[in-house]
C-alpha positions as semicolon CSV with decimal commas, in nm:
position;residue;x (nm);y (nm);z (nm)
1;M;8,764;9,342;11,173
2;N;8,738;9,007;10,999
3;H;8,998;8,938;10,731
4;L;8,911;8,783;10,399
5;K;9,092;8,468;10,308
6;W;9,332;8,490;10,020
7;V;9,515;8,285;9,764
8;G;9,842;8,446;9,672
9;P;10,180;8,385;9,516
10;A;10,308;8,180;9,809
11;L;10,009;7,945;9,831
12;A;10,100;7,591;9,935
13;G;10,454;7,707;10,007
14;L;10,550;7,731;9,641
15;G;10,698;8,032;9,469
16;L;10,749;8,103;9,101
17;A;11,084;7,926;9,093
18;A;10,933;7,609;9,236
19;L;10,648;7,606;8,990
20;L;10,893;7,636;8,702
21;G;11,118;7,362;8,829
22;A;11,390;7,555;9,014
23;G;11,309;7,414;9,359
24;P;11,089;7,546;9,641
25;A;11,113;7,907;9,749
26;P;11,091;7,992;10,119
27;M;10,773;8,158;10,235
28;P;10,826;8,511;10,369
29;A;10,762;8,550;10,740
30;R;10,462;8,761;10,834
31;P;10,386;8,934;11,160
32;E;10,105;8,743;11,330
33;A;9,882;9,053;11,334
34;D;9,902;9,076;10,954
35;R;9,856;8,705;10,880
36;F;9,565;8,606;10,656
37;D;9,393;8,270;10,638
38;R;9,420;8,101;10,303
39;A;9,130;8,036;10,072
40;D;9,070;7,699;9,915
41;P;9,131;7,725;9,538
42;G;8,928;7,409;9,488
43;W;8,730;7,560;9,203
44;A;9,052;7,576;8,997
45;V;9,129;7,206;9,036
46;A;8,770;7,087;8,997
47;P;8,698;6,829;8,720
48;L;8,502;7,100;8,536
49;W;8,826;7,232;8,387
50;D;8,919;6,889;8,249
51;D;8,618;6,866;8,015
52;G;8,812;6,987;7,709
53;K;8,621;7,315;7,694
54;A;8,664;7,674;7,809
55;E;8,448;7,901;8,018
56;F;8,354;8,151;7,747
57;S;8,184;8,464;7,884
58;T;8,063;8,760;7,679
59;Y;8,004;9,104;7,831
60;V;7,847;9,426;7,711
61;G;7,884;9,773;7,855
62;T;8,079;10,094;7,810
63;T;8,434;10,226;7,830
64;G;8,510;10,588;7,908
65;R;8,737;10,741;7,643
66;Y;8,787;11,102;7,534
67;G;8,522;11,215;7,779
68;Q;8,247;10,987;7,646
69;A;8,111;10,641;7,730
70;R;8,186;10,415;7,433
71;P;7,979;10,099;7,373
72;T;8,199;9,800;7,447
73;T;8,188;9,428;7,380
74;A;8,428;9,217;7,587
75;R;8,504;8,851;7,648
76;I;8,673;8,671;7,933
77;I;8,782;8,317;7,850
78;L;8,921;8,075;8,107
79;V;9,063;7,742;7,996
80;K;9,306;7,474;8,113
81;E;9,630;7,430;7,917
82;D;9,972;7,268;7,949
83;L;10,260;7,514;7,951
84;V;10,626;7,447;7,872
85;R;10,812;7,541;8,191
86;A;11,128;7,667;8,018
87;T;10,959;7,905;7,775
88;L;10,612;7,966;7,926
89;V;10,435;7,888;7,600
90;K;10,167;7,631;7,517
91;S;10,289;7,273;7,484
92;D;10,202;7,130;7,143
93;A;10,248;6,779;7,283
94;G;10,017;6,837;7,578
95;P;10,135;6,729;7,925
96;V;10,494;6,603;7,941
97;P;10,626;6,492;8,283
98;G;10,909;6,715;8,399
99;K;10,866;6,953;8,106
100;T;10,523;7,112;8,143
101;V;10,309;7,272;8,411
102;E;9,930;7,271;8,410
103;V;9,781;7,620;8,398
104;L;9,456;7,808;8,372
105;K;9,472;8,069;8,099
106;Q;9,259;8,381;8,119
107;I;9,201;8,575;7,799
108;F;9,047;8,922;7,816
109;V;8,938;9,087;7,490
110;A;8,764;9,423;7,454
111;D;8,666;9,628;7,149
112;F;8,511;9,975;7,141
113;P;8,477;10,245;6,873
114;T;8,614;10,596;6,901
115;G;8,470;10,781;6,604
116;T;8,657;10,684;6,290
117;Y;8,868;10,412;6,451
118;T;8,830;10,126;6,698
119;Y;9,028;10,021;7,002
120;H;9,125;9,651;7,025
121;Q;9,258;9,532;7,360
122;M;9,368;9,187;7,473
123;A;9,543;9,045;7,779
124;S;9,654;8,685;7,830
125;L;9,731;8,569;8,186
126;L;9,865;8,227;8,282
127;F;9,811;8,084;8,631
128;A;9,961;7,769;8,781
129;R;9,647;7,562;8,824
130;G;9,721;7,421;9,167
131;T;9,817;7,751;9,332
132;L;9,680;8,023;9,102
133;E;10,017;8,195;9,102
134;L;10,045;8,427;8,803
135;L;10,327;8,298;8,582
136;K;10,302;8,536;8,288
137;E;10,098;8,819;8,140
138;A;10,102;8,955;7,786
139;M;9,895;9,255;7,673
140;S;9,840;9,411;7,333
141;H;9,655;9,731;7,250
142;T;9,597;9,827;6,889
143;E;9,414;10,111;6,718
144;S;9,469;10,335;6,420
145;C;9,734;10,541;6,598
146;G;9,968;10,256;6,689
147;I;10,043;9,942;6,889
148;T;10,142;9,893;7,252
149;F;10,268;9,558;7,384
150;V;10,353;9,454;7,741
151;R;10,498;9,128;7,872
152;I;10,541;9,039;8,238
153;G;10,737;8,723;8,313
154;P;11,008;8,570;8,530
155;E;11,374;8,654;8,493
156;G;11,649;8,596;8,744
157;G;11,407;8,500;9,019
158;R;11,184;8,804;8,985
159;L;10,921;8,943;8,750
160;M;11,037;9,161;8,464
161;H;10,810;9,418;8,297
162;E;10,881;9,464;7,926
163;A;10,700;9,738;7,735
164;H;10,697;9,840;7,368
165;S;10,486;10,146;7,296
166;Y;10,443;10,403;7,024
167;W;10,448;10,680;7,285
168;E;10,762;10,883;7,352
169;G;10,932;10,782;7,675
170;E;10,748;10,449;7,698
171;A;10,901;10,249;7,414
172;D;11,134;9,947;7,438
173;R;11,173;9,947;7,816
174;R;11,253;9,665;8,060
175;V;11,231;9,716;8,436
176;P;11,188;9,474;8,728
177;I;10,865;9,469;8,926
178;I;10,962;9,531;9,288
179;W;10,701;9,441;9,548
180;P;10,744;9,675;9,848
181;T;10,720;9,413;10,127
182;P;10,631;9,045;10,157
183;E;10,383;9,100;10,442
184;R;10,090;9,166;10,210
185;P;9,956;8,952;9,926
186;H;10,087;9,051;9,582
187;V;9,795;9,096;9,341
188;H;9,782;9,186;8,972
189;W;9,479;9,398;8,880
190;D;9,430;9,216;8,550
191;A;9,416;8,885;8,741
192;L;9,124;8,991;8,961
193;P;8,851;8,804;8,763
194;V;9,038;8,484;8,857
195;W;9,201;8,585;9,185
196;L;8,877;8,703;9,348
197;R;8,712;8,366;9,284
198;S;8,912;8,215;9,568
199;L;8,795;8,459;9,834
200;P;8,532;8,334;10,079
201;R;8,162;8,341;10,007
202;G;7,880;8,307;10,256
203;E;7,609;8,485;10,442
204;R;7,841;8,692;10,660
205;T;7,950;9,046;10,728
206;G;8,214;9,203;10,513
207;G;8,585;9,192;10,581
208;A;8,890;9,370;10,446
209;M;9,247;9,288;10,355
210;K;9,549;9,496;10,261
211;V;9,738;9,400;9,944
212;W;10,001;9,529;9,707
213;L;9,835;9,580;9,370
214;L;10,008;9,602;9,033
215;P;9,803;9,839;8,813
216;S;9,622;9,715;8,504
217;Q;9,835;9,679;8,194
218;V;9,537;9,700;7,954
219;S;9,596;10,038;7,793
220;G;9,751;10,213;7,497
221;R;9,992;10,376;7,741
222;S;10,257;10,204;7,952
223;P;10,403;10,462;8,191
224;L;10,652;10,363;8,461
225;A;10,367;10,386;8,710
226;N;10,228;10,064;8,556
227;T;10,537;9,879;8,683
228;R;10,503;9,992;9,045
229;P;10,272;9,812;9,289
230;V;10,055;10,035;9,506
231;A;9,887;9,984;9,841
232;A;9,525;9,873;9,805
233;T;9,241;9,738;10,016
234;I;9,003;9,464;9,906
235;R;8,667;9,460;10,083
236;M;8,384;9,212;10,082
237;A;8,048;9,386;10,088
238;P;7,850;9,323;10,410
239;G;7,521;9,142;10,402
240;G;7,615;8,836;10,199
241;R;7,488;8,764;9,849
242;E;7,279;9,007;9,646
243;R;7,075;8,954;9,333
244;V;7,235;9,130;9,037
245;R;7,031;9,193;8,724
246;V;7,242;9,181;8,406
247;P;7,158;9,093;8,043
248;A;7,224;8,725;8,126
249;G;6,947;8,738;8,388
250;E;6,914;8,788;8,763
251;I;7,212;8,620;8,928
252;P;7,295;8,581;9,301
253;A;7,639;8,731;9,346
254;F;7,889;8,857;9,602
255;R;8,035;9,205;9,572
256;Y;8,398;9,300;9,624
257;T;8,556;9,644;9,607
258;V;8,921;9,721;9,539
259;E;9,034;10,060;9,669
260;S;9,367;10,202;9,550
261;P;9,516;10,542;9,467
262;A;9,343;10,510;9,127
263;G;8,999;10,496;9,291
264;R;8,743;10,227;9,365
265;D;8,679;9,928;9,140
266;T;8,383;9,698;9,207
267;F;8,339;9,335;9,103
268;W;8,035;9,110;9,137
269;L;8,107;8,735;9,121
270;A;7,843;8,467;9,091
271;A;7,768;8,294;9,419
272;A;7,755;7,957;9,243
273;A;8,078;7,780;9,145
274;P;8,290;7,845;8,947
275;H;8,210;8,206;9,051
276;T;8,213;8,370;8,708
277;L;8,243;8,749;8,695
278;V;7,891;8,892;8,658
279;R;7,954;9,267;8,658
280;M;8,243;9,510;8,696
281;A;8,262;9,887;8,731
282;T;8,604;10,055;8,742
283;A;8,737;10,392;8,844
284;A;8,894;10,416;8,498
285;G;8,546;10,428;8,345
286;R;8,476;10,075;8,225
287;R;8,148;9,902;8,308
288;L;8,074;9,550;8,187
289;E;7,779;9,318;8,249
290;L;7,748;8,949;8,166
291;L;7,555;8,874;7,849
292;K;7,620;8,501;7,826
293;T;7,853;8,237;7,968
294;Q;7,896;7,884;7,837
295;R;8,131;7,588;7,820
296;L;8,268;7,603;7,468
297;D;8,560;7,448;7,275
298;Y;8,574;7,768;7,075
299;W;8,896;7,675;6,890
300;N;8,699;7,403;6,710
301;H;8,438;7,644;6,575
302;R;8,610;7,838;6,298
303;A;8,357;7,801;6,014
304;I;8,156;8,084;5,866
305;G;7,838;8,099;6,068
306;D;7,984;7,964;6,392
307;E;7,942;8,315;6,532
308;R;7,585;8,210;6,610
309;L;7,724;8,019;6,909
310;L;7,790;8,354;7,075
311;D;7,440;8,498;7,020
């Protein structure tokens, strides 16, 4: 079986410590039979991301909650920023040699009503631009019952999962994320809209790859299971590109499935660079389709009436 190419946390021989200025980390040895070719993350370093704007994509669809499909509006925003290495926060001064690292930031926002109250969900993920290694994730979930917050970031040479929840047994907890083995790529579910963009595209038969997958953090609950990577398989659909009809139009796209103990999640990514997510359907009951994508410096459009830019 053909293997898909991948871009993972050890791309270009750099680990998290190296990206944050602590020196290069050795690449784990892999048995030859399990070795994957690497994808070219050229889309992430393309001049497109230096235009001072963000890729601002709006989605419509449904989210399954309390046994019903709830109408959902979501946005995925991808933008270049400069991050302070020591604190992993945005640099007010922009790029500073030796102090900052250039990142792509993915923002995911979803809102959906549940009767008399509304769910508001947001996840912020920061990727080192040159390697697409995930440096940090923060997630907040708010509704009229309470607030849940999760932060995943480096500590002592490994990733630490910090959770604050209003649910008994899930509040104020810090545990390390322990990847079972280094032989498989380490993938975060919430990073898939970015991570999948670096897999190969072409008129070819499908392939498959085994990965360790950290479950999605986007939820009002944060059980210990969310801190434990699981075995998963990512497959590229055979037959090459397919035409996907969504509210944004009919778009040539490639289809990928992610199979894990939680079920099967399917993602369609545009065949054309920069391979924006076109449609997703998850085992958890969320289905989103692209309504509109644009290059937009959205932080400069704060006036009443600027909402028209999203119509």
